[in-house]
FIVEX-267725 format. One record per residue: x negated, y, z of N, C-alpha, C in turn; residue number from 1; residue in one letter. Coordinates in nm, 3 decimals, m for minus. Example, Ala and Ser with C-alpha at 12.3 -4.5 7.8 and 13.67 -1.06 7.14 Angstrom:
REM residues 2
R  n_east n_north    n_up ca_east ca_north   ca_up  c_east c_north    c_up zaba mimi
R  m1.319  m0.569   0.780  m1.230   m0.450   0.780  m1.320  m0.330   0.780    1    A
R  m1.285  m0.225   0.708  m1.367   m0.106   0.714  m1.290   0.003   0.787    2    S
//
This chain:
REM residues 233
R  n_east n_north    n_up ca_east ca_north   ca_up  c_east c_north    c_up zaba mimi
R  m1.194   3.433  m1.817  m1.065    3.376  m1.783  m0.959   3.484  m1.768    1    M
R  m0.991   3.591  m1.692  m0.895    3.699  m1.667  m0.962   3.830  m1.707    2    L
R  m0.899   3.902  m1.798  m0.957    4.026  m1.847  m0.854   4.139  m1.838    3    E
R  m0.899   4.252  m1.784  m0.816    4.372  m1.772  m0.880   4.481  m1.855    4    I
R  m0.801   4.542  m1.943  m0.853    4.643  m2.034  m0.778   4.775  m2.019    5    K
R  m0.849   4.877  m1.978  m0.797    5.015  m1.975  m0.659   5.024  m1.908    6    D
R  m0.645   4.962  m1.793  m0.517    4.954  m1.725  m0.485   5.083  m1.650    7    L
R  m0.369   5.139  m1.680  m0.320    5.257  m1.609  m0.182   5.227  m1.552    8    T
R  m0.165   5.262  m1.425  m0.040    5.235  m1.353   0.000   5.361  m1.276    9    V
R   0.129   5.390  m1.276   0.177    5.508  m1.203   0.307   5.476  m1.132   10    A
R   0.327   5.544  m1.018   0.453    5.540  m0.946   0.512   5.681  m0.958   11    Y
R   0.599   5.698  m1.056   0.648    5.832  m1.085   0.534   5.919  m1.135   12    G
R   0.510   6.029  m1.066   0.403    6.121  m1.106   0.269   6.087  m1.042   13    S
R   0.268   5.986  m0.957   0.145    5.948  m0.886   0.075   5.837  m0.963   14    I
R  m0.045   5.863  m1.009  m0.122    5.764  m1.084  m0.199   5.677  m0.985   15    V
R  m0.174   5.546  m0.989  m0.238    5.453  m0.896  m0.365   5.393  m0.953   16    A
R  m0.367   5.368  m1.084  m0.484    5.313  m1.151  m0.511   5.393  m1.278   17    L
R  m0.638   5.420  m1.304  m0.676    5.503  m1.417  m0.775   5.427  m1.506   18    R
R  m0.726   5.374  m1.617  m0.811    5.310  m1.718  m0.908   5.210  m1.656   19    S
R  m0.856   5.118  m1.576  m0.938    5.017  m1.510  m0.965   4.900  m1.605   20    V
R  m1.091   4.861  m1.614  m1.129    4.745  m1.695  m1.218   4.654  m1.611   21    S
R  m1.201   4.524  m1.626  m1.282    4.427  m1.553  m1.263   4.289  m1.613   22    M
R  m1.359   4.201  m1.589  m1.351    4.062  m1.634  m1.380   3.972  m1.515   23    I
R  m1.288   3.879  m1.489  m1.307    3.779  m1.384  m1.345   3.648  m1.453   24    V
R  m1.466   3.602  m1.429  m1.515    3.482  m1.497  m1.459   3.356  m1.433   25    E
R  m1.441   3.255  m1.516  m1.389    3.126  m1.472  m1.478   3.068  m1.362   26    D
R  m1.414   3.024  m1.253  m1.486    2.957  m1.146  m1.559   3.048  m1.049   27    G
R  m1.537   3.179  m1.059  m1.608    3.273  m0.973  m1.512   3.335  m0.870   28    K
R  m1.571   3.399  m0.769  m1.498    3.484  m0.676  m1.529   3.628  m0.712   29    I
R  m1.425   3.706  m0.741  m1.439    3.846  m0.779  m1.375   3.931  m0.671   30    F
R  m1.453   4.019  m0.608  m1.403    4.103  m0.499  m1.377   4.245  m0.547   31    A
R  m1.267   4.303  m0.500  m1.232    4.442  m0.528  m1.235   4.518  m0.397   32    V
R  m1.321   4.620  m0.390  m1.336    4.699  m0.269  m1.279   4.839  m0.291   33    L
R  m1.247   4.904  m0.181  m1.195    5.040  m0.190  m1.121   5.077  m0.063   34    G
R  m1.110   5.207  m0.038  m1.039    5.255   0.079  m0.888   5.237   0.062   35    A
R  m0.811   5.260   0.168  m0.665    5.258   0.158  m0.620   5.359   0.052   36    N
R  m0.528   5.317  m0.033  m0.477    5.406  m0.137  m0.563   5.412  m0.262   37    G
R  m0.667   5.328  m0.270  m0.756    5.330  m0.387  m0.694   5.265  m0.509   38    A
R  m0.587   5.184  m0.488  m0.522    5.116  m0.600  m0.546   4.967  m0.605   39    G
R  m0.605   4.912  m0.501  m0.641    4.770  m0.501  m0.519   4.679  m0.514   40    K
R  m0.419   4.701  m0.428  m0.300    4.616  m0.432  m0.222   4.635  m0.562   41    S
R  m0.220   4.757  m0.614  m0.154    4.783  m0.742  m0.218   4.701  m0.854   42    S
R  m0.350   4.690  m0.850  m0.421    4.609  m0.948  m0.376   4.464  m0.942   43    L
R  m0.368   4.409  m0.823  m0.326    4.269  m0.807  m0.181   4.250  m0.852   44    L
R  m0.096   4.344  m0.819   0.046    4.332  m0.856   0.065   4.339  m1.007   45    R
R  m0.019   4.415  m1.075  m0.012    4.417  m1.222  m0.046   4.281  m1.280   46    C
R  m0.152   4.221  m1.228  m0.193    4.089  m1.277  m0.081   3.988  m1.255   47    V
R  m0.011   3.999  m1.143   0.095    3.904  m1.107   0.229   3.935  m1.173   48    S
R   0.238   4.046  m1.245   0.363    4.081  m1.311   0.467   4.142  m1.220   49    G
R   0.424   4.194  m1.106   0.518    4.249  m1.008   0.550   4.396  m1.032   50    L
R   0.462   4.466  m1.102   0.488    4.605  m1.136   0.449   4.629  m1.282   51    I
R   0.517   4.722  m1.349   0.487    4.750  m1.490   0.362   4.837  m1.504   52    P
R   0.306   4.838  m1.624   0.190    4.921  m1.652   0.231   5.037  m1.742   53    V
R   0.158   5.146  m1.732   0.180    5.260  m1.822   0.110   5.233  m1.954   54    V
R  m0.013   5.185  m1.946  m0.090    5.151  m2.065  m0.198   5.052  m2.028   55    S
R  m0.256   4.989  m2.129  m0.359    4.889  m2.105  m0.301   4.748  m2.109   56    G
R  m0.388   4.650  m2.094  m0.347    4.510  m2.105  m0.415   4.424  m2.000   57    E
R  m0.345   4.317  m1.962  m0.403    4.211  m1.881  m0.398   4.085  m1.964   58    V
R  m0.513   4.017  m1.978  m0.520    3.895  m2.058  m0.559   3.776  m1.970   59    F
R  m0.495   3.664  m1.997  m0.523    3.538  m1.929  m0.563   3.437  m2.036   60    W
R  m0.691   3.397  m2.035  m0.744    3.306  m2.137  m0.712   3.359  m2.278   61    C
R  m0.723   3.490  m2.293  m0.701    3.553  m2.422  m0.557   3.586  m2.456   62    G
R  m0.464   3.546  m2.371  m0.322    3.571  m2.397  m0.272   3.687  m2.309   63    K
R  m0.195   3.781  m2.366  m0.149    3.896  m2.287  m0.048   3.856  m2.181   64    P
R  m0.062   3.917  m2.063   0.028    3.890  m1.950   0.125   4.004  m1.924   65    L
R   0.097   4.122  m1.975   0.168    4.242  m1.931   0.317   4.240  m1.963   66    T
R   0.362   4.156  m2.057   0.505    4.151  m2.089   0.575   4.033  m2.023   67    A
R   0.501   3.956  m1.945   0.557    3.834  m1.887   0.612   3.860  m1.747   68    K
R   0.716   3.784  m1.712   0.776    3.793  m1.579   0.687   3.723  m1.477   69    A
R   0.705   3.759  m1.351   0.620    3.706  m1.246   0.627   3.554  m1.237   70    A
R   0.747   3.496  m1.253   0.757    3.350  m1.243   0.687   3.280  m1.359   71    D
R   0.685   3.344  m1.476   0.610    3.287  m1.588   0.461   3.286  m1.558   72    E
R   0.414   3.393  m1.497   0.272    3.403  m1.465   0.233   3.298  m1.362   73    I
R   0.319   3.275  m1.263   0.293    3.167  m1.166   0.285   3.033  m1.239   74    V
R   0.376   3.012  m1.333   0.378    2.888  m1.408   0.254   2.867  m1.492   75    G
R   0.184   2.975  m1.526   0.061    2.966  m1.603  m0.060   2.936  m1.514   76    M
R  m0.040   2.939  m1.384  m0.149    2.902  m1.293  m0.212   3.017  m1.217   77    G
R  m0.139   3.130  m1.204  m0.189    3.244  m1.128  m0.099   3.265  m1.008   78    I
R  m0.152   3.243  m0.887  m0.071    3.251  m0.765  m0.126   3.361  m0.674   79    C
R  m0.034   3.437  m0.615  m0.066    3.559  m0.543  m0.029   3.544  m0.396   80    H
R  m0.125   3.568  m0.308  m0.099    3.574  m0.164  m0.099   3.721  m0.126   81    V
R   0.017   3.781  m0.099   0.025    3.926  m0.081  m0.029   3.972   0.054   82    P
R  m0.060   4.100   0.061  m0.097    4.161   0.188   0.022   4.149   0.285   83    E
R  m0.007   4.110   0.408   0.100    4.092   0.505   0.160   3.953   0.503   84    G
R   0.111   3.868   0.412   0.143    3.725   0.406   0.281   3.694   0.349   85    R
R   0.385   3.761   0.401   0.521    3.743   0.350   0.564   3.596   0.344   86    W
R   0.538   3.525   0.453   0.596    3.392   0.464   0.746   3.407   0.495   87    I
R   0.817   3.296   0.490   0.960    3.295   0.525   0.970   3.259   0.674   88    F
R   0.995   3.357   0.762   0.980    3.332   0.906   1.078   3.232   0.964   89    P
R   1.197   3.220   0.904   1.297    3.129   0.959   1.287   2.988   0.901   90    K
R   1.207   2.972   0.795   1.185    2.840   0.739   1.071   2.771   0.812   91    L
R   1.073   2.640   0.813   0.964    2.566   0.877   0.838   2.575   0.792   92    T
R   0.727   2.532   0.850   0.601    2.527   0.777   0.617   2.442   0.652   93    V
R   0.680   2.326   0.665   0.698    2.239   0.549   0.782   2.307   0.442   94    K
R   0.889   2.374   0.483   0.976    2.442   0.386   0.904   2.556   0.317   95    E
R   0.820   2.629   0.391   0.739    2.734   0.330   0.645   2.677   0.224   96    N
R   0.582   2.566   0.256   0.491    2.503   0.161   0.566   2.454   0.037   97    L
R   0.683   2.399   0.058   0.763    2.353  m0.056   0.803   2.469  m0.147   98    L
R   0.824   2.587  m0.090   0.858    2.703  m0.172   0.746   2.738  m0.269   99    M
R   0.622   2.710  m0.228   0.510    2.735  m0.317   0.503   2.640  m0.434  100    G
R   0.576   2.531  m0.425   0.574    2.429  m0.531   0.705   2.426  m0.608  101    A
R   0.779   2.538  m0.610   0.914    2.535  m0.668   0.912   2.511  m0.818  102    Y
R   0.799   2.534  m0.885   0.790    2.506  m1.029   0.733   2.367  m1.057  103    L
R   0.693   2.297  m0.954   0.631    2.166  m0.973   0.736   2.057  m0.983  104    R
R   0.700   1.948  m1.047   0.787    1.832  m1.058   0.709   1.708  m1.013  105    R
R   0.781   1.611  m0.958   0.715    1.488  m0.917   0.663   1.495  m0.774  106    G
R   0.579   1.399  m0.739   0.528    1.387  m0.603   0.436   1.504  m0.568  107    S
R   0.447   1.549  m0.443   0.362    1.657  m0.394   0.265   1.607  m0.286  108    L
R   0.250   1.476  m0.278   0.170    1.417  m0.171   0.025   1.467  m0.175  109    E
R  m0.033   1.473  m0.295  m0.172    1.518  m0.308  m0.188   1.664  m0.268  110    K
R  m0.088   1.746  m0.303  m0.095    1.887  m0.270  m0.086   1.908  m0.118  111    E
R   0.007   1.834  m0.054   0.017    1.843   0.092  m0.114   1.799   0.157  112    F
R  m0.170   1.688   0.109  m0.295    1.637   0.167  m0.408   1.739   0.152  113    D
R  m0.412   1.807   0.037  m0.517    1.905   0.014  m0.502   2.024   0.109  114    Y
R  m0.381   2.074   0.123  m0.358    2.187   0.213  m0.394   2.148   0.357  115    V
R  m0.358   2.028   0.398  m0.388    1.986   0.535  m0.537   1.961   0.554  116    F
R  m0.609   1.926   0.446  m0.754    1.910   0.457  m0.822   2.043   0.482  117    S
R  m0.761   2.152   0.434  m0.815    2.287   0.456  m0.766   2.346   0.587  118    L
R  m0.639   2.324   0.617  m0.575    2.384   0.734  m0.509   2.275   0.817  119    F
R  m0.589   2.202   0.891  m0.539    2.087   0.965  m0.433   2.122   1.066  120    G
R  m0.439   2.244   1.123  m0.343    2.279   1.227  m0.201   2.291   1.171  121    R
R  m0.187   2.316   1.040  m0.053    2.325   0.981   0.018   2.189   0.985  122    L
R  m0.060   2.082   0.973   0.000    1.948   0.973   0.072   1.920   1.104  123    K
R   0.019   1.977   1.212   0.079    1.954   1.343   0.196   2.047   1.371  124    N
R   0.226   2.136   1.277   0.333    2.234   1.295   0.435   2.228   1.182  125    R
R   0.445   2.116   1.116   0.529    2.104   0.996   0.673   2.146   1.020  126    L
R   0.726   2.115   1.135   0.867    2.144   1.164   0.886   2.269   1.248  127    N
R   0.779   2.346   1.264   0.784    2.470   1.341   0.818   2.586   1.247  128    Q
R   0.901   2.680   1.294   0.936    2.796   1.214   0.813   2.880   1.185  129    A
R   0.800   2.924   1.060   0.682    3.000   1.021   0.662   3.126   1.103  130    G
R   0.772   3.189   1.144   0.762    3.313   1.219   0.707   3.296   1.359  131    G
R   0.698   3.173   1.409   0.646    3.150   1.543   0.496   3.123   1.543  132    T
R   0.435   3.116   1.425   0.292    3.092   1.417   0.214   3.219   1.451  133    L
R   0.088   3.201   1.488   0.000    3.316   1.510  m0.031   3.382   1.375  134    S
R  m0.089   3.503   1.381  m0.123    3.573   1.258  m0.217   3.492   1.170  135    G
R  m0.319   3.431   1.231  m0.412    3.350   1.155  m0.346   3.229   1.093  136    G
R  m0.257   3.165   1.169  m0.187    3.048   1.117  m0.092   3.086   1.004  137    E
R  m0.030   3.203   1.016   0.057    3.250   0.908  m0.024   3.276   0.780  138    Q
R  m0.145   3.328   0.795  m0.230    3.349   0.677  m0.268   3.215   0.615  139    Q
R  m0.298   3.117   0.698  m0.326    2.982   0.647  m0.206   2.928   0.571  140    M
R  m0.087   2.951   0.627   0.036    2.904   0.563   0.058   2.974   0.429  141    L
R   0.032   3.104   0.425   0.050    3.179   0.300  m0.045   3.130   0.192  142    A
R  m0.170   3.105   0.229  m0.266    3.051   0.132  m0.228   2.910   0.092  143    I
R  m0.188   2.830   0.191  m0.146    2.693   0.161  m0.026   2.690   0.069  144    G
R   0.070   2.780   0.090   0.187    2.789   0.003   0.145   2.816  m0.141  145    R
R   0.050   2.906  m0.161   0.002    2.935  m0.297  m0.067   2.813  m0.357  146    A
R  m0.144   2.741  m0.275  m0.216    2.625  m0.326  m0.123   2.512  m0.366  147    L
R  m0.004   2.508  m0.311   0.094    2.405  m0.349   0.133   2.417  m0.496  148    M
R   0.112   2.534  m0.555   0.141    2.554  m0.697   0.026   2.514  m0.787  149    G
R  m0.081   2.458  m0.731  m0.201    2.417  m0.806  m0.253   2.529  m0.895  150    K
R  m0.290   2.642  m0.836  m0.334    2.757  m0.917  m0.470   2.735  m0.982  151    P
R  m0.486   2.799  m1.097  m0.618    2.810  m1.158  m0.686   2.938  m1.110  152    K
R  m0.604   3.040  m1.082  m0.652    3.165  m1.022  m0.573   3.191  m0.895  153    V
R  m0.643   3.215  m0.786  m0.580    3.248  m0.659  m0.609   3.395  m0.629  154    L
R  m0.504   3.475  m0.615  m0.516    3.618  m0.586  m0.489   3.638  m0.437  155    I
R  m0.584   3.696  m0.368  m0.574    3.716  m0.223  m0.583   3.864  m0.190  156    L
R  m0.480   3.916  m0.126  m0.476    4.058  m0.089  m0.492   4.071   0.062  157    D
R  m0.610   4.114   0.104  m0.643    4.138   0.245  m0.620   4.013   0.332  158    E
R  m0.684   3.902   0.302  m0.659    3.780   0.379  m0.703   3.787   0.525  159    P
R  m0.793   3.880   0.561  m0.836    3.886   0.701  m0.760   3.990   0.782  160    S
R  m0.666   4.060   0.719  m0.593    4.167   0.787  m0.508   4.112   0.901  161    L
R  m0.524   4.168   1.020  m0.442    4.129   1.134  m0.473   3.993   1.192  162    G
R  m0.591   3.942   1.162  m0.629    3.809   1.210  m0.733   3.823   1.321  163    I
R  m0.723   3.740   1.422  m0.821    3.742   1.530  m0.961   3.721   1.473  164    A
R  m1.061   3.796   1.521  m1.197    3.786   1.467  m1.251   3.643   1.463  165    P
R  m1.211   3.561   1.559  m1.262    3.424   1.564  m1.216   3.341   1.444  166    I
R  m1.103   3.383   1.382  m1.050    3.309   1.268  m1.093   3.365   1.133  167    L
R  m1.149   3.487   1.132  m1.186    3.549   1.005  m1.290   3.466   0.931  168    V
R  m1.393   3.422   1.002  m1.497    3.340   0.938  m1.437   3.211   0.884  169    Q
R  m1.343   3.152   0.957  m1.279    3.029   0.911  m1.202   3.052   0.781  170    E
R  m1.131   3.165   0.773  m1.057    3.196   0.651  m1.152   3.213   0.533  171    I
R  m1.262   3.284   0.554  m1.357    3.306   0.444  m1.429   3.177   0.405  172    F
R  m1.459   3.092   0.501  m1.517    2.962   0.468  m1.422   2.882   0.380  173    N
R  m1.293   2.892   0.411  m1.193    2.820   0.332  m1.183   2.877   0.192  174    T
R  m1.192   3.009   0.177  m1.189    3.070   0.043  m1.305   3.017  m0.041  175    I
R  m1.422   3.007   0.019  m1.538    2.953  m0.053  m1.512   2.808  m0.092  176    V
R  m1.456   2.729  m0.002  m1.428    2.588  m0.033  m1.327   2.575  m0.145  177    E
R  m1.222   2.658  m0.142  m1.122    2.656  m0.250  m1.188   2.687  m0.383  178    I
R  m1.275   2.785  m0.384  m1.347    2.821  m0.506  m1.438   2.707  m0.553  179    N
R  m1.505   2.643  m0.460  m1.593    2.532  m0.496  m1.516   2.412  m0.550  180    Q
R  m1.387   2.408  m0.519  m1.301    2.302  m0.572  m1.243   2.338  m0.708  181    N
R  m1.291   2.447  m0.768  m1.255    2.478  m0.906  m1.156   2.589  m0.927  182    G
R  m1.118   2.660  m0.822  m1.019    2.768  m0.835  m1.090   2.902  m0.841  183    V
R  m1.059   2.981  m0.943  m1.110    3.117  m0.953  m1.036   3.204  m0.852  184    T
R  m1.107   3.296  m0.786  m1.047    3.378  m0.681  m1.066   3.526  m0.713  185    V
R  m0.955   3.599  m0.709  m0.957    3.745  m0.718  m0.921   3.797  m0.580  186    L
R  m1.015   3.866  m0.516  m1.005    3.897  m0.374  m1.008   4.047  m0.349  187    L
R  m0.906   4.099  m0.281  m0.908    4.234  m0.227  m0.926   4.222  m0.077  188    V
R  m1.023   4.295  m0.023  m1.056    4.277   0.118  m1.126   4.401   0.174  189    E
R  m1.074   4.452   0.288  m1.137    4.568   0.350  m1.259   4.530   0.433  190    Q
R  m1.273   4.404   0.467  m1.397    4.358   0.531  m1.500   4.343   0.419  191    N
R  m1.555   4.457   0.378  m1.639    4.461   0.258  m1.765   4.377   0.272  192    S
R  m1.823   4.378   0.388  m1.946    4.301   0.409  m1.920   4.151   0.385  193    R
R  m1.810   4.102   0.441  m1.777    3.961   0.425  m1.738   3.930   0.281  194    M
R  m1.661   4.021   0.219  m1.618    3.999   0.081  m1.737   3.989  m0.013  195    A
R  m1.834   4.077   0.002  m1.951    4.074  m0.085  m2.040   3.954  m0.054  196    L
R  m2.032   3.904   0.066  m2.112    3.787   0.103  m2.062   3.661   0.030  197    K
R  m1.931   3.650   0.011  m1.877    3.528  m0.052  m1.856   3.543  m0.202  198    V
R  m1.848   3.668  m0.252  m1.814    3.690  m0.393  m1.937   3.675  m0.483  199    A
R  m1.908   3.646  m0.611  m2.012    3.646  m0.713  m2.024   3.783  m0.779  200    H
R  m1.909   3.844  m0.809  m1.903    3.973  m0.875  m1.808   4.064  m0.798  201    D
R  m1.819   4.194  m0.822  m1.734    4.288  m0.747  m1.725   4.421  m0.818  202    A
R  m1.624   4.499  m0.779  m1.615    4.637  m0.823  m1.561   4.722  m0.709  203    L
R  m1.584   4.852  m0.720  m1.535    4.948  m0.622  m1.436   5.040  m0.690  204    V
R  m1.318   5.052  m0.630  m1.216    5.146  m0.677  m1.214   5.268  m0.586  205    L
R  m1.208   5.386  m0.649  m1.188    5.510  m0.575  m1.084   5.593  m0.649  206    E
R  m0.977   5.626  m0.579  m0.867    5.704  m0.637  m0.819   5.644  m0.769  207    S
R  m0.812   5.511  m0.772  m0.758    5.441  m0.889  m0.854   5.419  m1.002  208    G
R  m0.979   5.461  m0.989  m1.077    5.445  m1.098  m1.195   5.361  m1.050  209    A
R  m1.256   5.290  m1.143  m1.373    5.208  m1.112  m1.496   5.299  m1.103  210    V
R  m1.564   5.293  m0.989  m1.685    5.374  m0.972  m1.812   5.290  m0.974  211    T
R  m1.802   5.164  m0.937  m1.916    5.073  m0.940  m1.867   4.933  m0.976  212    L
R  m1.948   4.860  m1.049  m1.916    4.720  m1.077  m2.046   4.646  m1.103  213    T
R  m2.047   4.518  m1.072  m2.168    4.438  m1.094  m2.169   4.314  m1.007  214    G
R  m2.286   4.255  m0.991  m2.301    4.139  m0.906  m2.279   4.180  m0.761  215    K
R  m2.211   4.093  m0.687  m2.178    4.126  m0.548  m2.303   4.151  m0.465  216    A
R  m2.408   4.074  m0.487  m2.531    4.092  m0.408  m2.595   4.228  m0.436  217    K
R  m2.581   4.277  m0.561  m2.637    4.409  m0.593  m2.557   4.520  m0.527  218    D
R  m2.423   4.506  m0.526  m2.341    4.607  m0.459  m2.366   4.607  m0.309  219    L
R  m2.391   4.489  m0.252  m2.418    4.480  m0.109  m2.546   4.553  m0.071  220    A
R  m2.639   4.566  m0.166  m2.766    4.633  m0.141  m2.763   4.780  m0.183  221    E
R  m2.651   4.824  m0.242  m2.639    4.962  m0.288  m2.621   5.055  m0.168  222    N
R  m2.703   5.161  m0.161  m2.699    5.249  m0.045  m2.565   5.321  m0.031  223    K
R  m2.505   5.360  m0.144  m2.375    5.428  m0.137  m2.267   5.336  m0.083  224    D
R  m2.269   5.209  m0.127  m2.173    5.110  m0.077  m2.196   5.087   0.072  225    V
R  m2.321   5.076   0.112  m2.351    5.053   0.253  m2.301   5.168   0.340  226    Q
R  m2.321   5.292   0.293  m2.275    5.407   0.370  m2.122   5.414   0.377  227    R
R  m2.056   5.385   0.263  m1.912    5.400   0.256  m1.837   5.286   0.323  228    A
R  m1.892   5.165   0.314  m1.814    5.048   0.358  m1.876   4.968   0.470  229    Y
R  m2.006   4.987   0.496  m2.070    4.913   0.604  m2.098   5.001   0.726  230    F
R  m2.074   5.133   0.711  m2.105    5.224   0.821  m2.253   5.248   0.839  231    G
R  m2.332   5.222   0.730  m2.477    5.242   0.739  m2.510   5.389   0.712  232    A
R  m2.627   5.432   0.760  m2.670    5.571   0.741  m2.810   5.574   0.681  233    F
//
């Protein structure tokens, strides 16, 4: 479904990604692991059309994405939930959700019902300003906003960041449910143990380059991964 070939990205003289290649299969959860500064967010932004590439290609169902604008990519069914959530703090929960459906036409009743089936607490806060929600609720809102666009691929950048531990499991359970409902998920997450637990496939980025890739369960059993990301010795 989503293929990246020899992708290189730079910010001036700083190279963020070096010849990265990967394939995200339809209907799977694909996790990207790596330390801060490894290039994980840059990879997601390239897929979403938010930053240009130096070389390489991103393909969606065989069609190149690298020359398309971000709104075109959203219209093709790829929705991005950025690190830090970036909800609209002065807009209500309902208005935030409607922003996620700005390319949609017709009734949104089914989309609202679906979001509320995943995040019931949002239904009780429809007229509350997004900025007054807790960190976990804001993350739910950010994911719900993306789902309002009926994505085929959902890109999640650090969904557990800044969330109370009691809500982290709930967020990951919801990611699995979204995937089971037919949405492919590309996931960047520093909670590596949890990411590998829910993912089907994964790769490790170090200094912008791929150092390991394979089935998530195999990476979870890899001693180098355990030492680097699980704190094992």
